[in-house]
N, C-alpha and C positions, 0 to 999 in steps of 0.2 A: 209805261210807268203805271204803278198801282194807284188806283183812286183811294183817297183817304178812307172811305167807308169800306174798301176791300181789304185793307191791311188788318192783320191780326198778329198779336204776339203769340208765341207758342202755347201760352197757358189759357188764353181766352179771346173771345171776340171783343173788339173795342168800339166804344162810342166815338163820335167825331172828336170830342174834347180829349178823350183818352189817347186817340191816335195822334193828335197834335202834340200831346205830352211825350209820347214815345218818339215822335219825329224829333222833338227838341233834344231828347236824351241821346238818340243815336247820332245826331249831328254833333252834339257836345262831346260825345265819346271820341269821334274822329279828331276833333280839335285837341282833346286831352292827350290822345295817343301821339299826335304830332308834337305837342309841347313837352310831354313827360315820358314818352315811350310806354311800352306795355308794362314794364315793372312798376312804373310810377302811377299807373292808371288805377283809380278806385271809383267805385260806384258813387261814393260821397262826393268826390271831386267832379264827376260828371254831373251829378245833381246840382251842385253849386253853380257850375258853368251854365247849365240849362235853366237855372232859376226855379228849381222845384225842390221840395223837401226830400231829404234822403229816404224817408219812409215811403214817399210816393214812388221814387225810383225803384226801390225794392219791391214795390207792388207789381211792377212789370218785369223786373230782371232780378233773378236770384243771385247773380254773381257777375263779376266783370267779364268772365268767359262767355256767359250767356249774352251779355250786352254786345260784346265785340262780334260774336257769331251772328247775332241779329243784324249788325251792320253789314257783314259779308252777304248774308242772305238777301237783304234788301238790294244791295248792289247787283247781285246775280239776277234777282227777279226783275230789276229795272233794265238789265242789259238787253239791248235790242237783239232780236233773233239774227243770227248770221244769215246773210243773203245767200241762199243756196240755189245756184244755177244748175238745174238738173241736166243741162247740156254739157257741163264740165264733168271731169272724172270724179269718181268716189274719192280718190286720193285728194284732189283739189278741194272738194267740199269738206273733208275731214280736217285737212290742214287749216283751212280758214276757221272752222269751228273751234279747233283746239287753240289756235292763236287768240281768238276772241276771249275764250275762257281763261287762258294763261295770263293775259294782260289785264284782267279785271281790276286788280289793285297794284299793278306793276309800277305805276307812277307815284306810289305812296309807300316807300319801303318800310316805314315804321308801322303803318297799318297792316301791310302784308305780313310782317313778322308777327304782329299781334294776332291777326286772324289765324295764322298757323298754330300758334300756341293755344289760343282759346278753343279752337275746334277740336283739339286733342283731349280736352278736359272730360272727365267722366260724369259731369253734371247732367242729370236727366233732361233738363231743358236744352242743353247744348246737343244732346243726342238727337232730340226731335228735329232741331234745325239742321244738324249734320245729315240726317236722313233726307230731309227736304233738298238740301244742297246737292247731295249725291244723286238723288233721283233726277233733279233738274239737269245736272251736267250729263248724266247718262242719256236722258231724253234727247238732249241736243246732239250728242254723238250719234245716237241711233238715227235721228233725223238726217244727219249728214251722210251716214252710210246708206240709208234708204231701205226700201223694201227688200226683204230676203236677207237681211243682215245676219251674218254668222254670229251667234251669241258669243262664241269664244273670242272672236275678233273684237266685238264690242267690249267684252270683259277686259281684254288686254289693253285696249285704248283707254278705257276707264281707269284701269290701274296705272297706266303710264301717266295719265293726266294727274291723278291724285298724287302719285309719287313725285312727279315733277314739281307740283305746287308745294309739297312738303320740303323738298330739297331747296327750292328757291326761298321759301319762308324761313328756313333755318340757316340761310346764308351759304349753302354749299353749291349753289348755282345761281347765276343772276337771272332776274326776270327777263332781261333783254335776250338772253340765250334760249329761253323756253320755246318760242315758236319754232326756231330752227331745229332744236333737239327733238321736239315732239313731231315735227315733220319727218325727221329721219326715222323715228320709230314707226310712224304711220306708213312710210314707204316699205319698211321691213315687213309690216303686218299685211299691207294691202297690195303691195306691188304697184302696178299702174292700172288698177281695175277701171273699167268703163262704167 
């Protein structure tokens, strides 16, 4: 878990007080999505629930897409590293990593759908977070594959993960199916490498 002083919004470093405000806003955003869905989510509504002025909320988040993408980024950053037993096969390690990533927001379907739509926004602040999210997911996959990872295989696993999350987030695949579907793809790409 990130320490309060280590958190930063994409636009600037935060003081402890500002970090606490951002924490309140991101927490309120999750509750607003649960209650109203992504279409009903507004930065003003989040600010009201968090007990801060809308102008304050807009100081930290340029849009609802930015806010929801920050929620996803924080969840990913707080996700414990997958326990990678190097005595197990590469395939086993990759399957475990992909499952952990795929299930990050699986138990919250409204939030999962909101994250999918938010992260596709052209907002420059979202792009910064999307790049961080993509880099962190790729790093975890590379760690699972281990030294000497074939970049083409890592690219394919990365694309599979991203595509699977988009399909699940848009309702074309259930989150419960993701680990098995990703494991099938990993087997196709990796075979049973040691």
